[in-house]
N, C-alpha and C positions, 0 to 999 in steps of 0.2 A: 483918432486913436481908439475911440470907443467902437467905431464902425469896423476898424481893422482887427480889433481884439475879439470881436464876436465870432467870425469864421474860424479863427485859430482855436478858440475854446471849444467850439462844436467839433472840430477835428480831433482834439484830444479825447473828447467824450466818445467818439466813434472808435478811436484806437483802444480805449479802455474796454469798451463793449466787445470789441473783436478779441482782445486778449482774454477776457473773462469767458467768452464763448469757446475758446480753444483750451481751456483749463477745466478738467473734471476732477472731482473729489469723491472718494468712496472710503468706506471703513471695512476692516477685516479683523476677525478674531481668530486666535489660535491658542492652543494649550502649550504651556511651558514644556520645553524639551522636544516638541514636534518640529516639523519642517513647514515653514510658511512660504507660500507662493503668491507673489503680487503680480497682477496682470498689467501688461502695457503692450499695445499693438499699434502699428501704422501700416499704410498701404504702400508696399514696395512698388507695385505696378504703376501707381500714379505718381509717387514722389521719388522713386528710385531708392537705392541704399543710402541711408543717412546715418550720421553719427547719433548715438543714443547714450544717455548717461542715467544712472541711478544714484541718488544721493539722499541724505537725510532731510534736505530741504532744497527748494528751487531758488537759485540765485538770480541775479540780474541778467546775466548772459549765459550762464551754464549752471550745473548742479553744484551745490555746496556740500562739503564732506562726501566726496564721491566714493561709492562702494564698488560699482562696476560700470564700465563704459566701453563702447565700440566706436570705431571710426567708420568712414564711408565705405571701407572695404570689408567690413564685418569682423575685423580683428578685435578680440575681446581682451581687456585688461581689468584686473581686479586687485583689491587690496588684501583680501583674505580668502582662504579656501571655504569659509562659511558662506560666502556669497557667490552665486553663479547664475548664468543665464540658462534657464530651463527650456525655453522655446526654440523654434527654428529662426535663427537670427536672419538668415538670407530671405526668409518669408515675412519678415517684419514682426515676428513674435519675440518680444523683448521681456518676457516674464522673468521676474527676479525670485530666486530661491534662496531662503535663509535657513541654514541647517541648525538644529539644536537651539531653538530660540530661547532667549532669557528675558527676564523682566526688564533689563536695560534696553532691549530691542524695541520696546513699545514706543510709539510716536509716529510722526509723519514720514513718508518716503516719497520722493519726487522722481518720476520718470520724465525725461525731457528729450524730445526728438528734434534734431536740428533741421529746420526747413528754411530754404532760401527766402530772403525777404526780411523786412523789418517787422518784428513782433509776430512772426509766423510760426515760431516754435510751438510744438504740441507739448502740453504738460498734463501729466496724470499724477495726482496726489493720492496716495494710499495711506490711510491712518491705521496703523497696526496696533492691536491691543492684545497683549499676552496675558492669558488667564493662568492662574496658579493651578497646578495639577492636583487633582483630588487625591486625598490620602488613601492608600491601599489598606483595606481591612481584610483580615484573614479570619474566616469563620472556623471556629473550632467546635467540634462535637465531643461531648463528654458522656460516657456511659456509666451508670451507677452499678456497682457490683452487687450481686445477689448474695445476701448473707448465707442462705442455705447452700448455695452452690459453693461458696468459699469454704463453708464448713466441711462439705463432703470432699472438696479438693484437699483440705488440710488432713482429713482422716485418711484419704487414699495415699497421700504423700507420706504420712506417718507409717502406714502399713507397708509401703514400699521401702521405707528407710530401715525398718527393723531387720528384714533378711539381709540387707546390705551390711548392716552393722554387725550381725552375727558372722557373716562371711569374712569381714575384715578381722574379727577377733580370731577366727579359726586360722586365718593366714598368719596372723601375728604369732599364734601359738606354734605353728609349724616352723616359723622362722626362728623362734627362740629355742625350740627343742632340737633343731638340726645340729647346731654346733657342739652339743655335749658329747655325742659318741666319739667324734674325732678328737675332742679335747681329752677324753678319758684314755683313748688309745695312745695319744702322745705322751701322757703322764705315766701310764702303766708299763709301757715298753722299756723305758730307761730303768725304772725301778726293778722290773723283772730281770733285766740283763745284769744289773748291779748285784741283785741278790744271788743270782746264779753264779756270778763270778766269785762272790764271797764264799758261797757254798763249795765251789770247786777248790778254792784256795784252802779252805778248812779241811776238806776231804784229802787233798793232796798232802797237806801238812801232817795229818793223822797217819796217812799211809807211809810217809817218809819216816815219821817217828817209830811206827811199828816195825818197819824194815830195819831201822837202826838198832832197836832193842833186840830183835831176833839175831842180827849180826853179832852184836856184843855177846849174847848168850852162847852162840855157837863158838865163837873164838875163845871165850873164857873156858868152855868145857873142854876144848882140845888142848890148850896150852897148860892147864892146871895139873901138876903131878899127883899121882895117886898116893895117898898116905896109908901105910900098912896099919892094919887094925891090930891092936895088942889086946889080947883077952886076958882074963884073970888066970886061966890055966897056964898060959905062958909065963906068967910071973912066978907062979908056984914052982914051976920046973926050974 
């Protein structure tokens, strides 16, 4: 039993060494909000087109938490539009692109190439570290006002404002004075016409009264009989 167990133990050690030799680990840093590109390649000329998967970790037979994978025909399937193959899949370039990376995207990523044989799969582990974006600082420049300049500006503005103020006063005077002539004409014309009418009525009445008096005098002088005058001499006779 002991002699039989020795060769099998050595065989498992060789298998583990082979597996560890086919697994590479690297780290990658990226700023938050940027696009991360994780590299993974294999030789298509030597191995032919093979199935490849990208996941958050390497499983026993395939990737765990698969993000993107291809079959032996190069057909790509993915779980989200944030993850995509950025290389030439037919040439064995299986780079993984992650858009708009976040803090939750930090951690290990496993690229696994399916190669025929036991424990022949190629594994590439990329440790992604997402860095916080630096705060944006806006530089502001302030200029101190010159008191002398401000004083002269104030003086100039006051000189400029004075003629404008006088002009506005003159305009207001003309606007106030304009309505009075038309108003006086509107008031005087009715009064004048009324007074003329009254005057004409009075004159007409006086003329009519004068004509009536003259008419009565004429008629009374014609119709009244003449009374003979008796003198004193006639009485004596």
